[in-house]
N, C-alpha and C positions, 0 to 999 in steps of 0.2 A: 496593506495589509491584504493578504489572499483572501478572498471570498468566494462563494458559490458562482458569482457573476463574473467575476475577472479571472477565474482560474479554469486550468484545463488538466485533466488527468494524464500524466506521462506514463504510468507504469502501475499495474496491479498485479500480487501474486504473492504466493506463499514462500518464495526462497529468501531466507533472512540474509543469506551471504550478497545474493544479488540485490536486493534492497539497500543494503549497506553500501556496496559498492557504487551503486546509482547515486547516493546521498552524497559520498566521498567526491564524485566527479562533479555534482554540482556545486558543491561547496568551494571546490578549487577554480572552478571557472566563475564563481561569484553570481551563480543564479539563485535567486530565492526561490524557496519551496516549503511546502508545507507536507507533512506526512500524516497518515492516520494507521492506526492498527485496530484490527477488529478478530474480537474471539469468535470463530465461527460455531464452536460447539456451546458458546454461552448465550445464544440467540434465544429469545423467548419465543415459544409456541402455544401460548395461551395459558395452559396448565402447569408451566414451568419450561426448563432449557432444554436444549436438545441433548445435552450431556446427562442432565437429570432424567429424561425420559428413556433414553437408548444406551447411555453409558459411552464411555470413550474406547471401548474395546474394539481393535482392529483400525483405529485412526492413529496415523504416525503423530508423534508429538509436533513435528515441525510442519505439519499440515494444519494444525488447529487456528493458526494465525493467518489472517489476510492482511497484507501491507498495502498501501496506496500512496503514491507521490504525486501531489500535485504542483503546479508552475504556474506562474502567470501565462495567459494566453499569448501575449507578444513573445514570450522567452520559450514558448512549446517546440518550434521548429529547431531553434539552436539546441535546446535541450534535448531533444530526440537524436540530432546528429551527433552531438558530443558522447551520449550514452550508448548509441548504436542500437537504440530500440527500433523495431519494425513497425 
């Protein structure tokens, strides 16, 4: 099971196509991964969310979500080479 202690972040970004491409590559290679999706406009700032205080005007819909892919530390180098991530 991937945990904070035995995993390494492979990729963080807002591009859903890139996120799905990397996931497919990892699955085809048999590399175990975990992913996280974070709504950046839904973050609490004390008295409400960012979207509730400032609105979502001017923020592209495809940039509202931040994706992260984590892999085992032992597989990190292999996954990095496989996906072409610098």
